[in-house]
N, C-alpha and C positions, 0 to 999 in steps of 0.2 A: 335474539337478539342485535340486531338494528334497532330496535329500541331505544336498547340499556346502551349503546355506544354512542347514541343522538343522543342521552339528556342530559342535560348544565349542568356544569355540580350548584346545591346548592349557596347558596348567600352566606358570607364568613368573614367577620369582622377584620378577620388574617390580611385578604385579598388587597391586591396589592394596587394602591390608585394610579390608573394609565391617563397620565398626562397626554391630550394628542397631541402636539403644535402641527399648525399652519403647513400645511409640505412641502415638503425642500426645506424649512425656515430651522436655521439653526444658530447658533451665538456662535461669533466666529472672533478668533482673536482681533485686535485693537490693529494692529499692522496687519496689513495687505499681504495675499501669498508672494512668496518669491515669481520671479519674473524673467525666466532664462535669456542669452543672448539668443539670437538668431541667425545664423549663415544660412545663405541663399541654396539651394542644392538640388538638384533634379532630376528624378528617379524615372527612366523609361524604362519599358516593355511593351511590346509585341503591339507598337505603332502608337502606345498613348504615353504621354506624360503628366507627371506632375511635381509641384513642389514638397521638398521634405526639411523641412528649416531647422528640427531636431533632430538630422543624422549624425551631425557632430558631437551628439551624447556616445554614439556608438565606440567612442574612441573614449575604452578608460583611460588612456593614460595624460588624457588633457584636464588639467589643471582646473581651469571652468568648473567640471562635470565634478569631480572630489566635493569642491567649494554649494558647484547649487544643490548637490544634497546635503552636505551641513544647514542649508539652507534651510530644505524642504524640513530636517527632522526638527530646526527651530523653530520651527511653524507648527509641526505636527505637535511639537512638546506643546505650546504654546494654548492652539487648537484642545488639545487635552488635560490641562491642568486644574477646570473646575470638575472634572471625575479622580484627582487624585483619592477622596477617601472614595471615592465607591471601587473603585480597582483597589484599594487596601481590604475591601468590606469582602470583595470579590473573591481574589487571592488566597486572604483567611479563611473564607470557605472552605475552598478548590483544599486546603493545604490540607484543613483537619481534620477529611474524611479520607487521608492516605491515611495507611498506617505506617506506624512509624518503621518496624522492621517489614522490609520486601522482600520475598526469597524468591525460588525457584526450588521444588521438589526436585532431590536426589534422581537421577540416571545412572543404570548401569553401562558399562559399558568394556567386558572384558574383566579384568580384575578392582575396576576403577568406578568409582559415585562419584558425576561431576553434577555442578551446582554453580547460582549464581545466586549474587543476594548485594540487597544492594544497603551499604551501611550508611548505620543512624548518622542523619546532620548532611551527606552524600549526596552531591545529583547522581552519579552513573554507578554501572557494577561493576561487578568483580567475578571473574571465575575461579571455580575451586574445585577442590577433587579431594577426594582422601579414600583409602585402602575401605574396602568392603568390607564389614564384616563376617560377611558367609565364608570370604577364604578361612580354608582350614587344610591340614596339613600339610605337607610337605609345599604348597607355596606357601601358605598361611606365612611360616618360619622362614622360606627365604627371602618374602617383603622384608617381613619384622628386623632380618637379624642384618639381610643385606643391604636392602635397601633403606630401613632403620625409616621408616615411614607409615609404620601401620599405622590405623585408627588420628593419624596426625590431618588435619587443614592443611593444602597446601594452596597458595596462593598461585594464578597460574598466568592472569592477565588483569591488570586493574587497571579500569577507565580514567578515577577523580585523578591517577600519577601522573598518565599521559596529559591530562588538563590539567594538570597544573602548571607543569613543566611550558607546555605549548600556548598554553587557550583557546581550543579546543582541540577536539578529539573529534573522529569519525572510525569504527571500528568497522570496516567491512565483510569481510570476509576472516574467518576460523574453521582451519583443520587440525588437530592432531591427529600424527600418526599411528597408524593401525600396531606401532610396538611402542606405545606411548609413552616416547624419550621425547618428541619435538611438539611442539607449536607451531602452524605457519599460518602469521595473517594479515592482512592487507589497514595497513594504516594512515589516514587523512588527517594532516595536522596543520590545514590552510585555509578546508570548507569550498578547494576549488577543482575535489574529486578524484584528485592525482593519487592515485593511495601508493605509498610504499611498503615491499614488500618485505614482511621480518621475520625473522627465523630465530625459536628462544628452544635451548635447551633446557628440557624441563628440570634435567639433575642439577644442573650447576643452578639455573635462576638465571641464566647468562642470555643476551643477543649476539647468536653471531654476525661478528663483526665486519665479515667480507659477501655477507647476501642479500645486501640491499637493494630492490630494483625498482626502479619507478614505474608505476603507469603500469601497475597486476590488477586483474579483475577476478578473476574464478584460479584455484585454487586443488590438485589432484597428490593423490601421494602412493605411489605403486606400496606395493606388500612390503616389498626390504626396509620398510621404514626408513630410509637415507635417499632417493629420489623422489623428485616435488614435480610433480606438472605445472604449468602454472601460463596465466593467457595477458598478454599485454595491449596497449592501446598505439595506436598509431594519434599520430598529432591534432585529429578530428577526434579524439577519444573515442573511436572505435576498436572494443576490441578482436584484435585482426591476427595475430601469429600466436600460436604454441611453442613454449619454451620448455626446457628437464634443465633442470641439479643435479648435481649427486652428490653429499656431504660426507664427509670423513677423509676425503683425500686432501692433499694438501692445495691443490689447485683447482680451486674450484670451475666451473666453465658451463658458460650458458651456452646449451646445445637445441637449435630450429628444430623445430618437430614437424610446426607444418603452419603456412603462410597462406591468407585469404586474401587473394588480392582485386575481390572483385569492393569496388568498398559501400554499396548496400547489402553485404552482410557480415555480420558481428561473428566470433568463434567465441561459445563457453565447453566448457569443459566439466567432468563429474565424474565419481566414482560409480559401479553399479555397487550395487550392499551389500551383495558379499565382499568385494574386494575388489575382487578379481578382475576386473576390466575394467579401462577407464574412456569413456567416450569423449570424443573430441566435434560436438556439434555445430556447422558452420549453417545459420538460421538467420533469416531476414528479423529485422526488430517485429514489423507486424505482424499478429498473428494472419493475419489473411489477408491477398495472397501471400503465397510464399513457397521456397522451392529449398527444402531442406537437405544438406547433404551431412550425413554421420559416417562419423572411422571409429574402430575400435581400436583401444592399445593393452594388448597381452598385462596386465600388472606385475604377474607373478615373473612376465621375463620381459623388462619394458624393451630392452637390442631387440626385439623383431622389428620394431614400429609398426607403420599405420593400417590397418586393414580398409579398403573403404568398404558399408554394406548395399548401397544404391546411389544409381546417379541422381542428380532432383531430377523433381519431377514438377514441373508447379501444383500448387496449390495442395501437395501432399505432406506428409510429418509424418515425425515417427521418433518414438522416445523409446527405448533399449530399460535390461534389466536384466540379468545374466542369476539361472539359479540351474544348479548341476549338471551345463553341459551342454544347458539350452539358452535362448535368447529369447524373451522374450519382450513381444514389441505392441508397444500401443499407435496404432497409425489407423489414418483418413484414407491411404490407400484403398482405390478403386478394386469392389472386387467384380469376377466374371461371373457370376452364379445370383449373385442377390445386389438389390438397389437396398442402396444406405440414403440416409436425407445428408445436406450438402453438410458439412462439417461433421456430421458423427462420427467416434471409433468405436474401432472392437480390438482386440489383443487377439494378438499371432505370436507363431512359436518359432523356431528354426533352429539343428544343430549350428551350434561352436563353426561349425567347418565348412559350412552349406548354408550366407548367408544370403546368398543370391535370394530376388521375389518369388521365383518361380515353386523355392520349395518351402516356403514357409505354408504353414498350416496355420488355418485360418480359424482357431479352437473357440473362440467367447465372443456374441456379436450379444449388442444392447436390443431391448430387448421394448416392447410399444411402447413410446411417451419416456423411454428411458436415454441418455447421455453417458457413454463415459466419460469421466475429467480429467481423472489421474490414475495414476497406479502404486504401490510399491508392492516388495514381493522378501518374504525372509524364508528362513529352513523349512518351516513347514505351513506357509500360508500366502496364501494373496490378499492382497488388500484393495478396494477398486472404490476409488469416487465416484460417485452416479451425482448424478442431477436430472429430478423427477415430476418437469414440470415446473420445473423454479423454486422445487424442496432441495435443501440438501441431502445426501442420501452416505454412509459408508456399506462398504461391507467385508467380509474376510468370507477367501474360499477354500479349505482344504488344498495341500499341497501334494506330492507333481497331479496338474491334471491332467483325468482320463483321457488315453490318446483312442481310445476304441471307435470313436466319434468325432468328422470333421468341424462338424461346427454345431457348436452349442449354443439357448442362448443362458442371464445369468439364472435362469430358476433352475433349470435341469439342474444344478453343481453344486444343489444344495449349498447355498449360499447363508451367511448368517446378517446376519442384517443390524447392525450395533445399533440399538437402544440410543434413540435422541429424546430431549426435550423437545414435545412440540412448539409449532410458533416456528418464525422468526429469528434465526440459531444459523452463524454462522458456524465452520468446523475447519477448524486449520490442524494437520500435523503440526506434533513436534518432531524433536529430531530422528527417533527412535533407533541411533547406530546399530545397532546389536542384530547382527542380522541372523543370530538363533534366537531372538525372543520368542516367545508366544504372545508376550501382551504389546497391544500398542495403543501407545497416549497422543489423545487428542485435549485439543483446547476447544471449549467452545464456550460461544456467546451471545446473546441479541442484544439491543437497545436496552432492555427493560430489566437485564438478567446480566449481573457481575460473571467474567471470565472464572467457567471449572476445568480443572486438568481432570481428563478420566481415561481410566486404563480396563482397556479391554481387553477378558483370556480371550484369545479365542482360543486353542484348548478347549474349556472346560466352559466358556461360552458365556462366562457373566463378565459385570463386568464392576468396579468399584469408582468412587470418588476422592481422590487424591488430594484432590487440593481447593480451596474457590476464592477468588480475589477478595480482601477483604478491606467492606467499605464501614467505617466510622463515623457515630451518629447519627448520615445525615441527616443532621439538623442545622438551624444555624439560620439566625437572622436576617433576611431578605427582604431591607424595608419597613414594612409594617407587618412582611409574615414570619411566621413561626412558625415548623412544625416537622415533627420526628415520626415519620415512621416505619412501623415493622416490618422486617424482612418476614416473606411467605416463604409458608417451609413446608407444605402442606402439601407439592403438589408431587409425583413419583415422575421420574423418566419414563417415558411412556414408548412402546415402540410406531417404529413408519409403518408395517405393515406387517398382514399374517406369519411371515416368516419368521418374526420374532416367537414363536409361538417354539423354537428349538429350544430359546436362552432358558438358559437353568438358574436363575434370581432367586440366590437364596436367603436374603435379605433384603429390608426393604429400600431404596437411593433416595436420598431425599436431597435436594439440593434450593438455595436461597433465590430469590428470584424479589419483582421490584413489580411487581405488574396488581396489585391492588393501585399502588400510590401512583401510580403512570399507565396511562393505554398507550398500545401500536400494536397500528390498524397498517393493511397494506392494501390497498389502494389498486384498481388500474386506473387509467387515465387516457381518451384516447386523443389520438394525436391527431395529427393533418392529413394523412392518410390513411387515419380505421386502425391503425396498426394500436396497440394498450398497452402500456408504458409504466411498469411499474412503478407506485410512488408511498415510501415507508411512511408514516406517519402520529410525531409523537407529543405527547404533552401528560399531561398531570388531570388523574380525577378530580383530586380540588380545586386548584388555582387556574385550570383553561375556563373561558369564556367566553361561548359560542356567538364566533361574528366580534368578538372585542378584543380576543388574545392579538399580542403581535408576532411575529416566527420568523425565519431564521431556514429558507432552504438552500442545502449542499446535495451541492454537483458535480462531477468529472469528466464521464465519457468521453474517454480516449486509451488509444493502446488495448481496449478489450480487458480494460483493469477491472474487476468487481470496485463500487464504493464503499467505503468502508464503516458497515453498522455498530462494530460492533459497541461493548459497552463502555460509557465516559462516564466517572462520574462528573469532571466539572460539569457537564450540560444539564445535571438539577441545578444549576445558578441560574440557568434561564426557564428552566420547568418553573420552579418553585415558583418562581416568580411568573408563572400567567403563560408565557412562551410556548409556540410550537415550536419545534425540531423536525423538519420533514427531511427526509433523503430522495431526489430521482432519479431511477436509475436507466437514465436516455442508451440509448441507440449510442454506438460508439463504443460503449462499452462492458463491461463481460456481462454477458445473458447467459441462458439455456444453451448455447453451442454460438459457435465462431461468428455465424450472418449475424448474428447482434450487432458487434466488434464494425463485419464490414458497411451494414445498413447505415451508419452512423460514423463512416471514413471517409477519406476521399472526399469525389465528386455527391456524395452524400452525406456530407457533414453539414450541410442545414439542418434535416432533420434531429442533429440532433439538438440545433438553437431553440428548432419547435417546439421537440421534446420537453424542456425543460421552462421555455415558455409556459406552455398548456399547464405543464405541472403547477406552476405557479395561479395562475387562473386557477385553475380546482381548488387551491387553499382558499380561495379569496371564495370564490363562488358557493363552497359550500359552506363557508361559515367556518372555516377549520380558524382563518386568519382575518383580521380588522384589512379593509379596501387600500387604509394608507398605511398600514402600519408591515410588513412582507420585506422582507432583507434576503439577502443570496450573500453565497461564501463557496469561492472555486479556490482552488489550488493550481499551482502550474496549468497544465493542461485547459483542466475546470476555471481557469482563470477567462479563458477565453471566452467559453461558451457564456458566461458571464455576462461581461463586457459586448459582446455581438448581441445579447437579450437586449443590457439595457439603452443601445443601440438600435431595434427594433422596437418597444415596449418601455421609451424613457416614462413610465407616466407609471407602471407599472409596480413597481420597486423605491421602498423607502428608503434606503442603504446598502449599500453592500461591504462583502471583505472579501479585497484580490487578491492573496496568498501567493508573490513570488509570481505575476500572472504573463502568458504568452498572449499578448497585444499587439506588436507588429508582423505581426505571421506572413504579410508578404513581403515587405519589405526580408524579411531577415531568411523567409526561404529565394530571395529570388539574390542571394550570395552564399554561394557554395563552400568557400571560406571557412565557416563561422561554423563551430565542432556542432555536430550532429543533425546538419539541414541535410546531408544527404540522405540520410536515413529516415527522416520525417516526411519522405519522395512519399515515401508508402502510406503513413496514417492521411498526411495531408492533399495531397496532391502535388505534383512540380508544376513550378506557375511560367517554366521558361514552353511549357508546353499550353498553351494559347485556353484550349479553353478548360483545362485544371487554373486557368492563372483570373480570369472570370469568376471560375466558381468560388476562388479564396477571396479575391478583392470583394463580392461581392458583402462578404459575415466578415474581413478583417475589422475590428474593435478600433483598430487605430486609424484605419480612413473610410471610417463609416459614423464617426462624429457626428450630431446634427450642428445644424449653425443655428448659434440665436435662442439654442430650445433651455426649457426649464433641468437638469442634471440633478439625479440623486447624490447622496450624502455619500462619497468612500474612502474606505483606507483600504492602502496599496502596500504595499512590504515587498521587499527590495532586497534582495544579499549582493553587496559587491564583489564577491570573491563567485560569483552565480555564475557553474559552466554550465548549464543545461538551459538559463534561460537566464539571457543579459541584463543587465541593470538594467540598461537605460530604453529596453522597453518598454517599464517601469516609468520610466524619467520621462517619457519621450507624450508618452498618452498623456500621464497627468498634467503635464507642458501645453499640451495640446486641449483636454478638458478644461485648461481655469482659459485658455484662447478665446475656445469655438463658441461656451457654453454660457447662458446671464450668471452674470459674474457676483450675483449675490449665491445661485447655487451652488456654483466649482469654488465658494469660498470655503465649501464642509468637503470638499474632497483633498484629504492627505495625503502623503505618500514618508515613510517609514526606514529607513534603507539599515540593514545594520554591514558597514562598514568594516566590519570581519569576516564574517560568516560567508558560508554558501547556500545552495537549493537548499537544503533542512535543515537550515540556523545551525544554535550550538549546545543549546541550554539544555539542560537537565530533566529531572522531574520536576522541578522547583522550579526551574526558569520557563518550564511549558506554562506551567500556574500563571505564572504572570506576565507570558506572551499573550496567554484565552481571557487572562480575568482587562487587557488592554482594551483587546478586539471587541468582549461582551461591555464594560464600558463606554466603547462608542458607541455602538449599536443602540445604548439605549437612550446616550447625550441627544442623538442626532434622529431616533426616532420620538421627542420629547415624554419620557419616560420617566419620572419622578419617584427615590422613593424614598422613604419616610428616617434608615439610617445612614446616606449617602452626605 
């Protein structure tokens, strides 16, 4: 196997010519980059003072800032002018791989089939429903005659109409009422992520006129179908209050239900799967440490008010579901009779009337090398999401669980482990709304496998592939390189372990992947302290050249979030040109358990940066990437790691892309008046504490730019109305890099600001292709890669 993985592809006339230019030498516009004004400003903390002449940029109302950003956009346009043909080529490739019609399979909930599709020529999805044809007897007659909608498609929400009216659309949360009469959703039309609550009558198609509330985050319906609970944000965009409205009365009043006064905690609400209860969760933003408090509301009689489950206990979390008079609780609360690893979760249960910790039964414990990540619950089955030594697993257990034993491990309960494709796959549950359903639907994907939607019949223990993402052609003119890859359809869905001997698979199930054309490897990189860091490496079996290929290393590494490595057809435009695309799962992001996050946050944040740097060096040292052709990309908090790594090892990267990056971390966290600052103290530390201030200052990208040094070319993107990462972070960093580093090098640092959108941009599916084509063209330009077709 090792010799096969390291074998170099044969030479081919279709091999793309890599023109390696002198390092950091790029063709820049004739005009010099913009030079913003400097305004003296002194920052002081813990007896240390320093100058920040670009502090004025944090005032977004200053007209000089808007003017400067527009000048930077003009400079970026001039810088990229010689790549327009390349951008068009890349966009055409990406666009040609997308099918004309994109839709989700229908999902039954009650008498309705819900689904989404993107109309031909449109950017955004449409949410629809139609009555299920299986409805029969009196129910079918009633729905057909009284409602008059049998078999007819009904549009519930059209993102395209909203985008055409306002120029921007971001739908945060959608919730259909239990009686299917109303749709409640949150809408952002500016990019500020200040979401407005709207409720639509699904019979009349009208928006209820007097129910628009600003700053809404999460939603939950009571069982009567007319009582809606929702959370609202404070001036710092922290969800802190639960309110309730009741439809159908002449005077609709917002009734406060719960308010979280501690500014370091956020409030979220959700319904149990059966709709019997609503949970109110007051939680810190970060995953560890945490002191979670949970309340429950009886959804059948919401006037009863809140009932608290337990007091806050530092480091302890609770996640609640309900099943016929019992609460099932996924928790990491300490056990009195068994030692668990830090961050390990187990499943407990108690009767609805006995929610105190002393009355819980600890019924399911994780087995050796297995951790419980999440759960879902249905009328007849419990679904557990597991992690086994870094590999995702899912199993179902018949409900109700036998209560004759106080504690059991998963293997004692005759679980059915869902068959999954072997290899590095990502598993995401679909909505699975229907509590009475015995079929569980998930989306499975990997870097070399387009998304598959799979239905697992938990009663019969069989599965079926419902749909797989269509990828058209997978061919195109990439410079002088042109090839069509055949999808490999010869692999069977395989069992994760021997427990699958219970599965009764009645027919061969096949899926399509690109593993014959593209290789995906998982490596363990030894970090500075001996910890093994997962690195996923993706490349074309034919186009990749050992020691010669350019590469792009992606990272996030914050908030315990797992780096997205799912299938993306746009990447083929790099892979087919010989690029390597790699993903560094550094500490601070998601891992086997919450300790992986803790070891890369707060005072341990430098671990994330060292992990990332050493992953980059591994790609070069092992010959995956040419030593002068390594690029990096980071989004938001991931941009912090890339910026810090450039300061630490400025010669390692030829180019970088920083998307809405968090670069001025020290100054931002020193200002408690900025949105989200207080919430980020748990993730990065509080600079008002001297030890934490010194740690943050030691890696802050803005504060550690080397004077007079060479600097890689960098594309920095920002959004003017970004409420998470201020537009000034990118602007200040670019200005300081230009002011501090080699002028020849820093002319290849460009800033592109969206003057209308927010943190997540504003484009639909075609807009995303345009954005990605621009980014890839930048990388190819500054790395000196020539393409015959451009």
